[in-house]
FIMIMAR-574573 format. One line per 5 residues: number of its first residue (from 1); their letters; for each residue x, y, z of N, C-alpha, C. Coordinates in pm, 1 decimal. Example, Ala and Ser with C-alpha at 12.3 -4.5 7.8 and 13.67 -1.06 7.14 Angstrom:
1	as	1319.0,-569.0,780.0,1230.0,-450.0,780.0,1320.0,-330.0,780.0  1285.0,-225.0,708.0,1367.0,-106.0,714.0,1290.0,3.0,787.0
END
This chain:
1	mfkli	11143.2,4883.5,12865.6,11004.7,4929.2,12873.0,10974.2,4987.0,13010.5  11015.9,4914.7,13115.8,10986.8,4960.2,13251.3,11050.4,5096.2,13277.1  11177.1,5114.0,13230.5,11246.2,5240.1,13253.5,11176.0,5354.6,13184.0  11126.8,5329.2,13060.2,11055.8,5433.5,12987.1,10929.3,5475.6,13058.4  10852.6,5376.6,13102.6,10725.9,5407.8,13168.4,10750.2,5472.6,13303.7
6	taiav	10854.5,5426.4,13375.2,10886.0,5486.9,13504.1,10923.2,5633.0,13485.5  10995.5,5664.7,13379.0,11030.4,5803.7,13352.0,10906.1,5888.5,13333.6  10807.6,5834.0,13264.4,10681.7,5905.6,13247.3,10612.1,5921.5,13381.5  10618.6,5817.2,13462.8,10554.6,5823.0,13593.8,10615.8,5933.6,13679.1  10747.2,5947.2,13673.9,10813.3,6052.2,13750.7,10768.9,6189.0,13702.4
11	amlmm	10761.1,6204.9,13569.3,10715.0,6331.9,13513.8,10572.5,6361.6,13557.9  10490.9,6256.9,13558.9,10352.4,6273.2,13602.1,10347.0,6318.9,13747.2  10433.8,6261.5,13832.2,10434.4,6299.3,13972.9,10477.8,6443.9,13992.2  10569.3,6489.5,13907.3,10613.1,6628.0,13916.6,10498.9,6723.2,13885.8  10406.3,6679.1,13801.5,10291.1,6763.0,13767.6,10184.2,6757.6,13874.9
16	sdnva	10190.4,6658.2,13962.6,10082.5,6641.1,14059.7,10137.1,6612.0,14199.3  10253.8,6674.1,14231.5,10318.7,6638.8,14356.8,10247.4,6693.1,14479.2  10145.3,6773.9,14459.2,10067.7,6823.8,14572.6,9944.8,6738.8,14601.5  9928.3,6631.0,14524.9,9813.3,6544.5,14542.6,9847.1,6435.8,14644.2  9772.3,6431.3,14753.5,9795.5,6328.9,14855.5,9755.1,6192.3,14802.1
21	aaeih	9816.5,6088.8,14857.6,9782.9,5953.2,14815.2,9632.8,5930.6,14829.5  9574.1,5871.7,14728.4,9428.5,5856.1,14724.7,9391.6,5720.6,14667.3  9269.4,5676.8,14696.3,9212.7,5558.2,14633.3,9120.1,5605.7,14522.6  9152.8,5568.7,14400.8,9076.9,5611.2,14283.2,8977.6,5502.0,14246.5  8851.1,5535.4,14240.7,8748.8,5439.7,14199.2,8731.1,5453.4,14048.6
26	alist	8747.7,5342.5,13976.7,8744.9,5347.8,13830.8,8651.5,5242.8,13772.7  8578.7,5281.9,13669.7,8498.1,5191.0,13589.1,8567.6,5179.6,13454.2  8611.0,5057.6,13416.8,8696.6,5041.6,13299.9,8648.4,4926.5,13212.2  8645.5,4951.4,13082.4,8606.5,4849.0,12986.1,8706.0,4733.4,12986.5  8654.3,4612.2,12974.0,8741.0,4494.2,12967.7,8829.4,4493.8,12843.2
31	aveaa	8797.0,4574.1,12744.0,8878.3,4579.5,12622.8,9020.5,4625.0,12650.8  9040.1,4701.5,12758.8,9174.8,4750.5,12791.6,9228.2,4686.3,12919.6  9160.7,4582.6,12968.2,9198.3,4522.9,13097.1,9340.1,4466.0,13096.4  9379.1,4397.2,12988.6,9511.9,4335.3,12985.6,9622.0,4440.7,12995.2  9604.1,4552.6,12927.5,9702.8,4660.6,12935.5,9703.3,4722.9,13074.3
36	maelv	9585.3,4740.2,13132.7,9577.3,4798.2,13266.3,9645.4,4709.1,13370.5  9638.0,4578.7,13350.2,9702.0,4486.7,13444.9,9851.6,4512.0,13453.5  9910.0,4561.0,13345.9,10052.6,4592.0,13344.4,10081.1,4734.1,13389.4  9996.2,4827.8,13350.2,10023.0,4968.9,13377.1,9982.3,5014.9,13516.5  9871.2,4963.5,13567.0,9820.7,5010.8,13696.6,9921.1,4989.6,13809.4
41	pqfer	9982.0,4871.3,13824.1,10079.7,4854.9,13933.1,10196.2,4953.7,13924.2  10240.0,4986.7,13802.3,10349.7,5082.4,13787.3,10305.9,5221.8,13830.7  10183.7,5258.2,13794.0,10131.2,5387.2,13837.5,10119.9,5392.4,13989.7  10070.3,5285.7,14048.5,10051.8,5283.7,14194.0,10185.8,5295.4,14266.6  10287.6,5224.1,14217.8,10418.7,5231.9,14282.3,10477.9,5371.9,14271.3
46	asght	10461.9,5433.2,14154.9,10522.6,5563.8,14131.3,10449.4,5677.5,14200.8  10318.4,5665.9,14212.4,10237.6,5778.0,14261.2,10196.8,5767.8,14407.2  10188.3,5646.4,14459.3,10133.6,5628.1,14594.1,9982.9,5616.0,14594.6  9918.8,5645.2,14481.4,9774.5,5626.7,14469.8,9743.8,5478.4,14448.5  9621.3,5439.4,14475.6,9575.5,5304.5,14443.3,9447.6,5315.5,14360.3
51	lrity	9422.8,5212.0,14282.1,9301.2,5208.6,14202.4,9213.1,5093.6,14246.6  9085.7,5121.2,14261.7,8985.4,5017.6,14284.2,8902.5,5012.5,14157.2  8920.5,4904.9,14080.1,8866.4,4899.4,13944.9,8752.6,4798.7,13933.8  8646.8,4840.2,13867.9,8540.7,4749.0,13825.9,8548.7,4739.4,13674.6  8570.4,4617.8,13623.8,8577.5,4595.5,13480.3,8443.8,4543.0,13427.8
56	gpsgg	8418.2,4571.8,13302.0,8299.0,4519.5,13235.7,8298.2,4566.6,13092.9  8209.3,4510.9,13009.1,8195.8,4562.7,12872.5,8154.9,4709.2,12877.0  8185.2,4781.6,12769.4,8156.9,4926.1,12770.1,8013.6,4957.2,12812.1  7918.8,4882.2,12756.2,7779.0,4905.2,12792.9,7752.3,4876.0,12938.4  7823.5,4777.6,12992.9,7805.4,4741.1,13132.9,7856.7,4847.6,13227.8
61	vakrl	7977.7,4900.6,13200.5,8030.1,5003.9,13290.0,7950.5,5133.5,13273.4  7901.8,5158.0,13151.7,7816.8,5275.8,13129.8,7689.5,5266.7,13214.5  7630.3,5148.5,13219.8,7508.6,5129.2,13298.6,7535.4,5151.1,13447.2  7651.4,5109.0,13493.5,7685.3,5128.6,13634.6,7686.7,5277.6,13669.5  7746.7,5357.4,13580.6,7750.3,5501.3,13606.9,7610.6,5560.7,13597.2
66	tdgea	7534.2,5517.0,13498.4,7396.8,5565.3,13483.4,7312.8,5533.4,13605.7  7336.1,5415.5,13663.4,7258.9,5371.8,13779.6,7305.8,5434.7,13910.2  7409.4,5518.0,13902.7,7450.2,5592.7,14021.0,7569.6,5539.0,14095.7  7640.1,5440.7,14039.7,7758.8,5388.9,14108.4,7864.9,5498.5,14116.6  7925.3,5512.5,14233.6,8026.2,5615.7,14253.9,8155.4,5577.3,14182.8
71	adlii	8216.0,5673.7,14114.9,8342.8,5651.0,14046.5,8411.1,5785.3,14027.0  8543.2,5780.3,14020.6,8620.9,5900.7,13993.3,8652.9,5914.5,13845.6  8670.9,5802.0,13778.7,8696.7,5806.3,13635.2,8632.0,5687.3,13567.6  8611.3,5703.3,13438.8,8551.9,5595.9,13359.7,8625.7,5585.9,13227.7  8649.1,5463.7,13184.5,8715.5,5437.8,13056.6,8625.3,5346.6,12974.9
76	ladtg	8585.9,5393.2,12858.6,8500.6,5315.4,12769.2,8512.2,5371.2,12627.9  8432.1,5321.3,12537.2,8435.6,5369.9,12399.2,8403.6,5519.1,12395.1  8468.1,5590.3,12302.6,8455.7,5735.8,12297.6,8312.0,5783.3,12281.9  8230.5,5709.9,12205.2,8091.7,5751.7,12184.3,8012.7,5747.8,12314.8  8040.3,5647.6,12397.7,7973.3,5638.8,12526.9,8013.2,5752.4,12618.4
81	ldefm	8140.9,5788.5,12614.7,8188.1,5897.8,12698.7,8128.1,6030.7,12653.0  8116.0,6048.1,12522.9,8053.9,6170.3,12470.5,7910.8,6185.1,12522.0  7837.6,6075.2,12526.7,7700.0,6080.4,12574.8,7695.0,6121.9,12721.1  7788.1,6069.8,12801.3,7791.3,6108.0,12942.7,7828.1,6255.3,12960.4  7911.8,6307.4,12873.4,7944.1,6449.8,12881.1,7821.5,6534.1,12849.8
86	kqgkv	7741.3,6490.3,12751.9,7618.1,6561.8,12718.9,7521.8,6561.6,12837.1  7520.8,6450.4,12910.8,7431.8,6435.9,13025.7,7484.7,6505.7,13150.4  7609.1,6550.3,13146.6,7669.4,6614.0,13262.6,7723.2,6516.7,13365.7  7730.4,6389.1,13331.0,7781.9,6289.0,13425.3,7934.1,6277.3,13421.2  7993.8,6324.3,13311.2,8139.5,6324.8,13295.9,8182.1,6465.8,13257.5
91	vagrt	8291.7,6511.7,13316.6,8343.3,6645.3,13289.1,8386.3,6655.0,13143.8  8356.7,6766.1,13081.0,8391.8,6786.1,12940.0,8542.2,6774.0,12918.8  8579.5,6713.0,12807.7,8720.7,6699.2,12775.1,8772.1,6558.8,12796.6  8730.4,6465.4,12710.4,8776.1,6328.3,12722.4,8920.2,6316.4,12672.4  8987.6,6208.3,12714.8,9123.8,6179.3,12668.8,9123.6,6046.9,12593.2
96	dfart	9144.3,6053.1,12462.6,9153.6,5932.0,12380.7,9295.8,5877.3,12393.3  9309.9,5744.6,12407.9,9445.3,5692.5,12426.9,9475.7,5564.6,12349.1  9376.7,5495.7,12294.7,9403.9,5372.0,12220.5,9285.4,5336.9,12132.8  9308.5,5246.3,12038.6,9202.0,5201.6,11949.8,9220.3,5053.6,11920.2  9110.9,4988.6,11884.4,9118.9,4847.8,11846.3,9006.9,4816.1,11748.4
101	giava	9019.8,4702.0,11681.9,8918.3,4657.7,11588.1,8871.0,4518.1,11622.9  8775.1,4468.7,11547.4,8721.6,4334.7,11569.3,8810.2,4233.8,11496.8  8841.8,4125.9,11567.2,8929.2,4022.7,11511.7,8861.2,3886.5,11515.9  8924.7,3790.9,11452.2,8878.0,3652.3,11447.6,8981.4,3565.2,11518.0  8934.4,3473.4,11601.9,9025.1,3383.8,11673.5,8979.9,3239.3,11659.2
106	vrkga	9077.0,3149.1,11667.8,9050.7,3005.2,11670.1,9122.4,2945.7,11791.0  9089.0,2822.7,11822.8,9154.8,2753.8,11932.8,9304.6,2743.1,11904.9  9385.0,2751.2,12010.5,9529.8,2744.8,11996.3,9571.7,2623.0,11914.2  9647.4,2647.9,11807.1,9697.4,2539.9,11723.6,9602.6,2492.5,11614.9  9479.1,2541.0,11613.8,9382.0,2498.8,11512.2,9414.9,2563.3,11377.5
111	prpdi	9369.9,2503.8,11267.4,9391.1,2565.0,11135.6,9331.6,2705.9,11131.2  9401.8,2794.2,11066.7,9356.7,2933.2,11058.4,9281.3,2955.7,10926.8  9156.6,2993.8,10934.0,9080.3,3015.8,10810.3,9125.4,3142.4,10738.3  9099.2,3147.7,10611.1,9125.0,3267.4,10531.2,9013.8,3368.5,10559.9  9051.9,3486.5,10607.0,8953.3,3592.2,10633.0,8995.6,3721.1,10563.1
116	sspea	9074.8,3707.7,10458.3,9138.3,3822.6,10395.2,9043.6,3911.1,10315.6  8923.6,3862.4,10287.3,8825.3,3940.3,10211.6,8686.3,3907.3,10264.3  8587.5,3989.3,10232.9,8451.7,3956.6,10276.9,8406.4,3817.8,10230.9  8437.5,3780.5,10107.0,8397.1,3649.2,10057.2,8468.2,3537.0,10131.0  8596.0,3557.9,10160.8,8671.4,3455.8,10235.0,8615.6,3441.6,10376.1
121	lkral	8585.1,3553.2,10440.4,8527.3,3548.5,10574.9,8392.5,3478.1,10571.5  8313.0,3507.2,10470.3,8182.2,3442.4,10456.3,8197.7,3291.3,10448.7  8292.5,3244.4,10368.7,8315.8,3100.7,10358.5,8358.8,3041.5,10491.5  8445.7,3112.7,10561.7,8494.6,3063.7,10691.1,8380.2,3050.4,10791.1  8291.4,3147.1,10791.8,8177.9,3143.4,10884.9,8080.5,3031.9,10848.8
126	lnaka	8057.8,3013.6,10720.9,7966.8,2907.0,10677.4,8025.8,2768.5,10704.8  8157.7,2756.3,10693.7,8223.0,2627.6,10716.0,8239.3,2594.1,10864.4  8229.4,2693.1,10950.2,8246.6,2670.8,11094.0,8129.1,2591.0,11150.3  8159.4,2501.1,11242.7,8052.6,2425.1,11308.8,7978.2,2512.9,11409.3  8051.1,2605.9,11472.7,7989.4,2698.5,11567.3,8069.6,2828.3,11568.0
131	vahta	7999.3,2939.4,11587.1,8059.4,3072.6,11586.3,8024.8,3142.0,11717.7  8125.7,3201.2,11780.4,8103.3,3269.3,11908.5,8119.4,3420.4,11894.6  8030.6,3493.2,11959.2,8046.3,3638.0,11974.3,7968.2,3681.0,12097.7  7983.0,3805.8,12136.9,7916.8,3852.1,12258.5,7766.9,3865.6,12237.6  7693.1,3848.6,12345.5,7548.3,3863.7,12341.4,7511.6,4011.6,12334.7
136	paggg	7418.0,4049.7,12250.4,7377.6,4190.5,12243.1,7335.5,4246.8,12378.6  7273.7,4163.7,12460.8,7226.1,4211.3,12591.0,7337.4,4226.1,12693.2  7457.8,4178.6,12660.5,7567.1,4181.8,12756.8,7633.6,4316.9,12773.4  7605.0,4410.0,12684.2,7662.6,4543.7,12697.2,7788.0,4566.5,12615.2  7835.5,4463.8,12542.8,7951.0,4482.9,12456.6,7913.8,4565.8,12334.6
141	itamh	8015.2,4618.6,12266.3,7986.0,4708.4,12154.9,8008.4,4643.4,12019.1  8042.5,4513.7,12017.5,8065.1,4446.7,11889.6,7944.3,4368.1,11840.6  7857.4,4325.1,11930.2,7750.8,4231.5,11893.5,7660.3,4285.7,11782.8  7610.6,4406.0,11799.6,7518.0,4459.8,11700.0,7587.0,4480.4,11565.3  7713.0,4521.5,11569.6,7786.4,4537.2,11444.3,7800.5,4402.6,11373.8
146	llrmf	7830.8,4297.8,11449.4,7846.8,4165.4,11389.1,7715.1,4114.2,11330.7  7604.9,4137.4,11399.9,7475.4,4094.3,11347.1,7444.1,4163.9,11214.6  7476.3,4292.9,11208.6,7455.8,4365.3,11082.0,7549.4,4310.8,10973.4  7671.2,4275.2,11014.9,7767.8,4221.6,10919.1,7720.4,4088.0,10861.7  7669.2,4000.0,10948.1,7617.8,3872.2,10899.4,7505.4,3895.1,10796.9
151	gklgi	7420.9,3993.7,10826.1,7314.0,4026.5,10732.7,7368.0,4078.7,10601.5  7469.7,4164.1,10609.2,7530.7,4220.2,10488.6,7592.5,4110.5,10401.8  7647.1,4008.2,10467.5,7708.1,3896.4,10394.3,7603.5,3796.3,10345.0  7479.2,3814.3,10387.5,7372.0,3725.1,10344.7,7370.2,3590.8,10414.5  7426.5,3583.9,10536.2,7436.3,3455.9,10607.0,7381.7,3466.2,10750.0
156	areva	7295.6,3563.4,10774.5,7246.3,3585.3,10909.7,7176.7,3461.9,10966.5  7091.4,3399.7,10886.3,7016.1,3283.3,10934.9,7109.3,3165.4,10963.0  7202.9,3140.8,10873.3,7295.0,3027.9,10890.7,7382.3,3044.9,11015.1  7433.4,3166.5,11036.0,7519.9,3189.9,11151.7,7439.5,3186.3,11281.7  7319.8,3242.2,11280.5,7236.8,3243.1,11401.1,7209.3,3101.7,11451.1
161	aktkl	7195.6,3007.0,11357.8,7163.7,2869.6,11395.1,7277.7,2799.5,11467.2  7397.3,2853.2,11456.2,7512.1,2787.7,11520.2,7593.7,2884.2,11606.6  7529.3,2989.7,11653.1,7598.0,3089.6,11734.5,7603.2,3049.0,11881.0  7718.2,3069.1,11942.6,7737.3,3054.5,12085.9,7760.7,3194.2,12142.2  7672.2,3238.6,12230.7,7681.0,3374.7,12282.2,7758.1,3380.6,12413.3
166	aaggp	7847.8,3478.7,12422.2,7921.6,3505.2,12545.3,7855.4,3622.9,12615.3  7847.8,3615.2,12746.3,7779.2,3719.9,12822.8,7853.9,3851.0,12820.4  7984.5,3846.5,12794.8,8065.8,3967.5,12798.2,8124.5,3991.3,12935.2  8229.7,4073.0,12940.8,8295.0,4100.2,13067.8,8394.3,3991.7,13106.1  8459.1,4006.0,13223.2,8565.8,3914.2,13263.3,8522.3,3768.5,13273.0
171	ngrvs	8395.3,3743.7,13305.5,8349.7,3606.0,13326.7,8270.3,3548.7,13210.5  8263.4,3620.8,13100.1,8187.1,3572.3,12985.6,8256.5,3605.5,12855.6  8372.0,3545.5,12833.4,8456.0,3583.5,12721.2,8433.9,3494.1,12599.1  8435.7,3555.2,12483.6,8428.0,3480.9,12358.4,8544.4,3383.4,12348.3  8662.3,3428.4,12387.0,8781.5,3344.7,12374.3,8772.2,3217.7,12457.4
176	tiven	8701.6,3223.8,12569.0,8686.1,3104.7,12652.9,8601.7,2999.3,12581.5  8497.7,3043.8,12512.4,8413.7,2951.6,12435.3,8495.8,2883.1,12327.4  8581.6,2960.7,12261.7,8666.5,2904.1,12156.6,8771.4,2811.7,12217.1  8833.7,2854.7,12323.5,8937.4,2773.6,12389.1,8881.9,2638.6,12434.2  8759.2,2639.0,12482.6,8696.8,2515.6,12530.8,8647.0,2424.8,12418.7
181	geadi	8655.1,2470.9,12294.8,8612.2,2389.5,12181.6,8463.6,2395.2,12153.9  8391.3,2485.7,12220.7,8247.8,2498.6,12197.1,8218.1,2570.2,12065.9  8314.4,2647.9,12017.5,8302.7,2715.1,11887.5,8439.1,2711.0,11820.8  8442.3,2697.2,11688.6,8570.9,2693.9,11621.3,8614.4,2829.1,11567.3  8523.9,2927.8,11570.3,8558.7,3064.8,11534.9,8496.8,3158.6,11637.2
186	glqqa	8574.9,3256.2,11681.7,8523.7,3358.8,11772.5,8552.3,3496.1,11716.5  8457.8,3588.0,11732.7,8474.6,3725.3,11685.1,8453.4,3821.0,11801.8  8551.4,3904.5,11825.3,8544.7,4003.0,11932.6,8656.0,4104.9,11909.0  8660.7,4208.1,11990.9,8768.3,4304.2,11975.3,8903.5,4235.5,11995.8  9000.0,4275.7,11914.1,9131.1,4211.2,11914.5,9195.0,4211.7,12051.9
191	selms	9183.0,4321.1,12123.8,9248.0,4331.3,12255.0,9193.4,4228.8,12353.0  9065.3,4197.4,12343.6,9007.2,4098.7,12434.6,9046.3,3957.7,12395.4  9050.4,3928.7,12265.7,9091.6,3796.3,12220.7,9238.3,3770.4,12253.9  9322.0,3870.9,12236.1,9465.4,3854.2,12259.1,9501.1,3831.6,12404.9  9409.4,3864.5,12494.6,9438.3,3847.0,12637.3,9430.5,3701.2,12681.2
196	npgvd	9382.7,3611.5,12593.1,9369.6,3470.3,12627.8,9473.1,3388.1,12549.8  9572.3,3331.4,12617.7,9674.8,3252.7,12547.2,9622.9,3121.2,12491.7  9499.2,3086.1,12523.3,9441.2,2961.3,12475.0,9383.4,2970.1,12335.2  9392.0,3088.3,12273.5,9342.6,3103.3,12136.9,9449.0,3170.3,12051.8  9437.9,3152.0,11921.4,9521.6,3221.7,11823.8,9437.2,3325.4,11752.4
201	vvgll	9484.7,3446.6,11747.5,9415.1,3551.6,11673.6,9457.6,3543.7,11527.4  9362.3,3513.4,11440.2,9389.9,3497.3,11298.0,9419.3,3631.4,11233.0  9343.2,3732.4,11271.2,9361.3,3865.6,11215.2,9236.1,3948.1,11231.3  9241.4,4070.2,11182.6,9128.2,4161.8,11190.4,9028.9,4134.1,11077.0  8905.2,4174.5,11097.5,8806.2,4165.8,10991.2,8853.2,4246.4,10870.3
206	prelq	8810.1,4209.6,10751.1,8842.5,4291.3,10633.3,8798.3,4435.8,10654.0  8872.7,4526.5,10595.2,8848.2,4669.5,10616.6,8703.5,4708.2,10589.1  8643.7,4649.7,10484.7,8506.7,4686.7,10447.0,8404.3,4647.5,10552.8  8440.8,4554.7,10640.4,8347.6,4504.0,10741.2,8387.8,4543.0,10882.7  8492.7,4621.1,10894.8,8552.5,4648.8,11025.3,8477.6,4757.4,11103.2
211	qitiy	8489.3,4748.5,11233.7,8443.3,4854.3,11323.9,8559.5,4888.0,11417.0  8612.1,5008.5,11404.7,8720.7,5053.1,11490.5,8662.7,5128.9,11609.2  8710.0,5095.4,11727.2,8663.3,5160.8,11848.9,8778.2,5234.7,11915.1  8755.4,5359.9,11948.6,8852.9,5440.7,12021.7,8817.3,5436.3,12169.8  8916.4,5411.5,12253.2,8894.3,5408.9,12397.4,8942.1,5538.6,12460.8
216	sagit	8857.2,5589.9,12548.8,8877.0,5722.0,12607.1,8855.6,5718.6,12757.7  8919.1,5812.2,12824.3,8906.5,5824.7,12969.8,8848.2,5960.9,13004.7  8767.6,5962.5,13109.5,8708.9,6087.7,13153.9,8689.6,6090.5,13304.0  8682.7,6209.4,13358.3,8659.7,6229.9,13501.9,8510.4,6248.8,13524.6  8454.6,6177.4,13619.6,8311.9,6192.0,13646.8,8284.1,6325.4,13714.7
221	snake	8163.6,6375.1,13698.2,8129.2,6506.8,13751.6,8122.1,6508.9,13903.9  8105.9,6390.7,13966.9,8100.9,6385.8,14112.8,8222.9,6316.0,14172.2  8335.4,6319.9,14099.6,8457.9,6253.4,14145.3,8506.0,6311.4,14277.7  8542.0,6223.4,14369.4,8598.6,6266.7,14497.7,8750.1,6280.1,14489.9  8810.9,6208.3,14396.9,8956.6,6211.1,14382.0,8992.9,6251.1,14238.9
226	adaak	8942.4,6366.6,14197.8,8959.6,6410.2,14059.2,9106.6,6432.7,14023.8  9183.8,6493.2,14113.0,9323.3,6522.3,14081.8,9404.2,6394.1,14063.4  9381.6,6297.3,14151.1,9452.4,6170.0,14138.5,9409.6,6097.2,14011.2  9281.3,6104.7,13979.5,9231.6,6041.5,13857.5,9291.5,6107.2,13733.7  9306.9,6238.5,13737.1,9369.7,6309.1,13624.9,9514.9,6264.8,13608.5
231	afirf	9583.7,6242.8,13720.0,9722.1,6196.2,13712.9,9729.1,6059.3,13645.2  9633.0,5972.6,13675.5,9630.9,5840.4,13613.0,9604.9,5851.9,13462.9  9514.5,5939.7,13423.7,9485.1,5958.2,13281.6,9607.9,6012.4,13208.8  9680.3,6105.3,13270.8,9803.1,6154.8,13208.3,9902.7,6040.9,13189.7  9906.7,5952.9,13287.4,10001.2,5840.8,13282.6,9969.6,5746.6,13167.2
236	isapa	9844.3,5702.9,13156.1,9812.0,5603.0,13053.1,9810.9,5662.3,12912.8  9798.6,5793.7,12901.8,9794.9,5856.6,12769.4,9931.6,5909.9,12726.1  10034.4,5888.3,12808.6,10169.1,5933.0,12773.6,10223.6,5847.0,12658.9  10303.2,5904.1,12569.3,10356.2,5828.7,12454.6,10431.2,5701.9,12493.4  10498.9,5701.4,12606.3,10580.0,5584.9,12643.7,10496.7,5461.9,12676.3
241	tapvf	10367.6,5479.2,12701.4,10283.8,5362.9,12731.2,10228.1,5297.9,12604.7  10245.3,5361.9,12490.4,10189.3,5309.7,12365.1,10234.5,5167.3,12333.9  10362.4,5130.8,12355.0,10402.7,4992.7,12326.9,10328.8,4889.5,12411.8  10292.8,4925.2,12533.7,10216.9,4833.2,12618.6,10080.4,4809.8,12557.6  10012.3,4914.8,12519.1,9881.4,4900.9,12456.0,9891.4,4821.6,12325.3
246	aakgl	9994.4,4852.3,12245.9,10009.8,4783.7,12117.4,10029.0,4634.1,12136.2  10103.9,4595.8,12238.3,10129.0,4454.4,12264.7,10001.8,4381.5,12306.9  9903.1,4455.6,12352.4,9775.8,4397.6,12395.2,9665.5,4414.7,12290.5  9702.0,4449.7,12170.4,9603.4,4462.0,12063.4,9535.5,4596.1,12055.0  9594.0,4697.5,12117.9,9536.7,4831.7,12117.5,9634.5,4925.8,12048.6
251	gpl	9601.6,4964.4,11926.4,9692.5,5042.7,11847.5,9688.8,5190.9,11881.8  9782.5,5266.6,11825.0,9785.2,5411.7,11848.3,9671.2,5481.7,11776.1  9642.5,5602.5,11818.3,9534.3,5680.8,11755.9,9579.0,5732.4,11619.7
END
């Protein structure tokens, strides 16, 4: 794996060998944080550039850019990036590189409920003593979808009475609530749940109830290190990095 990615890194450097070493300021969704933890050091070693990253839920990093925080690139859900392009805050031409869906997790070693159909998922949620998901106000992109899903299943009131809300972002994870035993079922994007070894990911929501999110990268309109940021985007979107994303719960496009 390392040799494959290094080969891509060398190719990337050949395309940008006139770019001096730079510090790239990046706003990145926590949904791809686990993959970035593996890829960023390889990019830095190969390119000489460094990244200064602020992680947060997609809504959170979007708010940072809206509020005027300086950044060279931003990575979040494709719909959010499209809105920034309309506003002129991100240069036109986003780069899509991975996708993920909402999954269900339980505490490590706990019995795995049947979630293979909407009816099975409904039973699992009703049987759970507590259910964890992100707080709508936290800026994550799954909360509102899950609330609509509970309503569609006809169990909104029952689930609300036993919901444990996670703030979202690195310090407010659904998986932590489940790992600590505060909830026996957690629902969040698969990539975020898989980053915590203290939980078992049971599987994705049934197709009829699923929300697939595409993650995209873009250069901000006021980027100071646009060329270096473009080199990083080429690196993470290269085919050889796909296995890294897949191992972290982020499938191919």
